[in-house]
C-alpha positions as CSV (number, residue, x, y, z in Angstrom):
1,X,-8.5,2.3,-13.8
2,X,-8.8,-0.4,-16.5
3,X,-6.0,-2.0,-18.5
4,X,-6.0,-4.9,-21.0
5,X,-5.2,-7.5,-18.3
6,X,-6.1,-6.1,-14.9
7,X,-8.3,-3.6,-13.1
8,X,-7.7,-1.4,-10.0
9,X,-10.7,-0.7,-7.9
10,X,-11.6,0.4,-4.3
11,X,-12.2,-2.4,-1.8
12,X,-15.4,-2.1,0.2
13,X,-15.7,-2.9,3.9
14,X,-18.1,-5.7,3.0
15,X,-15.2,-7.4,1.2
16,X,-13.0,-7.7,4.3
17,X,-13.1,-11.5,4.3
18,X,-11.8,-11.6,0.7
19,X,-9.2,-9.0,1.5
20,X,-8.1,-11.0,4.5
21,X,-7.6,-14.1,2.4
22,X,-5.6,-12.1,-0.2
23,X,-3.5,-10.2,2.4
24,X,-2.7,-13.5,4.2
25,X,-1.6,-15.2,1.0
26,X,0.5,-12.3,-0.3
27,X,2.2,-11.6,3.1
28,X,3.1,-15.3,3.4
29,X,4.3,-15.3,-0.2
30,X,6.6,-12.4,0.5
31,X,7.8,-13.2,4.0
32,X,7.4,-16.9,4.8
33,X,11.0,-17.7,3.8
34,X,12.4,-15.1,6.2
35,X,9.7,-14.9,8.9
36,X,9.0,-18.5,9.8
37,X,6.4,-20.4,11.9
38,X,5.1,-20.4,14.4
39,X,5.1,-16.6,14.5
40,X,4.0,-16.3,10.9
41,X,0.6,-17.9,11.5
42,X,0.1,-15.9,14.7
43,X,0.9,-12.6,12.9
44,X,-1.4,-13.4,9.9
45,X,-4.3,-14.4,12.2
46,X,-4.0,-11.2,14.2
47,X,-3.2,-8.6,11.5
48,X,-5.5,-9.9,8.8
49,X,-8.6,-11.0,10.8
50,X,-11.6,-10.2,8.7
51,X,-13.4,-8.3,11.6
52,X,-10.3,-6.2,12.1
53,X,-10.1,-5.4,8.4
54,X,-13.8,-4.6,8.2
55,X,-13.5,-2.1,11.0
56,X,-10.4,-0.5,9.4
57,X,-12.1,-0.3,6.0
58,X,-15.2,1.3,7.6
59,X,-12.9,4.2,8.8
60,X,-13.4,7.2,6.5
61,X,-9.6,7.9,6.7
62,X,-8.8,4.5,5.1
63,X,-9.0,3.3,1.5
64,X,-7.9,-0.1,0.1
65,X,-7.4,-0.7,-3.5
66,X,-7.6,-4.1,-5.2
67,X,-5.9,-5.2,-8.4
68,X,-7.9,-7.9,-10.2
69,X,-7.0,-9.9,-13.3
70,X,-9.4,-10.3,-16.3
71,X,-11.3,-13.0,-14.4
72,X,-11.7,-10.8,-11.3
73,X,-9.2,-12.8,-9.3
74,X,-7.4,-10.6,-6.8
75,X,-3.7,-10.2,-7.6
76,X,-2.6,-7.3,-5.4
77,X,-3.7,-4.6,-3.1
78,X,-2.7,-1.5,-1.2
79,X,-4.0,0.0,2.0
80,X,-3.8,3.8,2.4
81,X,-4.7,5.9,5.4
82,X,-4.5,9.4,6.6
83,X,-1.8,9.3,9.2
84,X,0.6,11.6,11.0
85,X,4.0,11.5,9.5
86,X,7.0,10.4,11.5
87,X,9.3,13.2,12.7
88,X,11.4,14.8,10.0
89,X,9.0,13.9,7.2
90,X,8.7,16.5,4.4
91,X,5.4,18.1,3.9
92,X,2.5,19.1,6.2
93,X,-0.3,16.7,5.5
94,X,0.6,13.0,5.1
95,X,-1.0,9.8,3.8
96,X,0.6,6.5,4.6
97,X,0.7,3.4,2.4
98,X,0.3,0.9,5.2
99,X,0.4,-2.3,3.0
100,X,1.3,-2.8,-0.6
101,X,1.5,-6.2,-2.2
102,X,1.4,-7.7,-5.7
103,X,1.3,-11.4,-6.4
104,X,4.7,-12.6,-7.6
105,X,3.2,-13.9,-10.8
106,X,2.3,-10.3,-11.7
107,X,5.6,-8.6,-10.9
108,X,7.0,-6.5,-13.7
109,X,3.6,-6.3,-15.5
110,X,2.5,-2.8,-14.4
111,X,0.2,-3.8,-11.6
112,X,2.3,-2.2,-8.8
113,X,2.6,1.1,-10.8
114,X,-1.2,1.2,-11.3
115,X,-1.9,0.4,-7.6
116,X,0.6,3.1,-6.5
117,X,-1.1,5.6,-9.0
118,X,-4.4,4.9,-7.3
119,X,-2.9,5.5,-3.9
120,X,-1.3,8.8,-5.1
121,X,-4.6,10.0,-6.6
122,X,-6.5,9.3,-3.4
123,X,-3.8,10.9,-1.3
124,X,-4.0,14.1,-3.5
125,X,-7.8,14.0,-3.4
126,X,-7.5,14.1,0.4
127,X,-5.1,17.1,0.3
128,X,-2.0,15.2,1.2
129,X,1.3,16.7,0.1
130,X,3.4,13.7,1.1
131,X,3.0,10.0,0.7
132,X,5.0,7.7,3.0
133,X,5.6,4.1,3.9
134,X,7.8,1.7,5.8
135,X,9.6,-1.1,4.1
136,X,11.9,-3.9,5.4
137,X,15.5,-2.9,4.7
138,X,16.2,-6.4,3.3
139,X,13.3,-6.2,0.8
140,X,15.4,-5.3,-2.3
141,X,12.7,-5.6,-4.9
142,X,10.1,-3.4,-3.1
143,X,12.7,-0.8,-2.3
144,X,13.8,-0.7,-5.9
145,X,10.1,-0.2,-7.0
146,X,9.5,2.5,-4.4
147,X,12.7,4.4,-5.6
148,X,11.5,4.2,-9.2
149,X,8.1,5.6,-8.0
150,X,10.0,8.6,-6.6
151,X,10.3,7.6,-2.9
152,X,13.4,8.4,-1.0
153,X,14.6,7.1,2.4
154,X,13.9,9.7,5.0
155,X,14.5,7.7,8.2
156,X,14.2,4.3,9.8
157,X,11.8,2.5,12.1
158,X,11.4,-0.9,13.7
159,X,8.8,-3.6,12.8
160,X,7.8,-6.0,15.5
161,X,7.3,-9.6,14.3
162,X,6.7,-11.7,17.5
163,X,9.9,-11.4,19.5
164,X,11.9,-10.2,16.5
165,X,12.5,-6.6,15.6
166,X,13.2,-5.9,11.9
167,X,14.8,-2.7,10.6
168,X,12.6,-0.8,8.2
169,X,13.3,2.2,6.0
170,X,10.8,5.1,6.1
171,X,10.4,6.3,2.6
172,X,8.5,9.3,1.4
173,X,7.5,11.1,-1.8
174,X,6.3,14.6,-2.0
175,X,3.0,15.0,-3.9
176,X,2.4,18.0,-6.1
177,X,-1.1,19.3,-6.2
178,X,-3.1,18.3,-9.3
179,X,-2.7,20.6,-12.2
180,X,-5.9,22.7,-12.7
181,X,-7.5,22.4,-16.1
182,X,-6.6,25.1,-18.5
183,X,-9.1,27.9,-18.6
184,X,-11.2,28.0,-21.7
185,X,-10.4,30.8,-24.1
186,X,-13.0,33.6,-24.1
187,X,-15.0,33.8,-27.3
């Protein structure tokens, strides 16, 4: 997908190092004020290790999408995987948005909506009828975005950050199958 100011594209496994750098930067941007050191550095090193991301991106059930500005600088990303839905989830076949981040400089400029549209299209392509994610209950801006995108709270879960357990919402959105093209009129 191309817009006047940014592009959304799939991230290849060979780009795991660049994705690790971006993911580390955006997670710290979002959570450093509330999730301090020393655990922040430990978490970032473990979760965003390039070798770990390369292995995950090589999995056929995983897709990552990068948002890039006009100079091809990465400004956001999402990580989607085929995953069993938590109990009580609507739908029969689920896709999970595991990570979803946009650089604060780009908030409110349509990047998040475009990245989410890429996730939804990929989930539909894979036959998913529900898209779900977990989000920290204190993350007001992301929750508001997910609600605007049609997600609803369907449960709760815990997120371990070192010795700390955060309360997350589980949010889901049913996906309708793509509309088939109209049949051509007989001539």
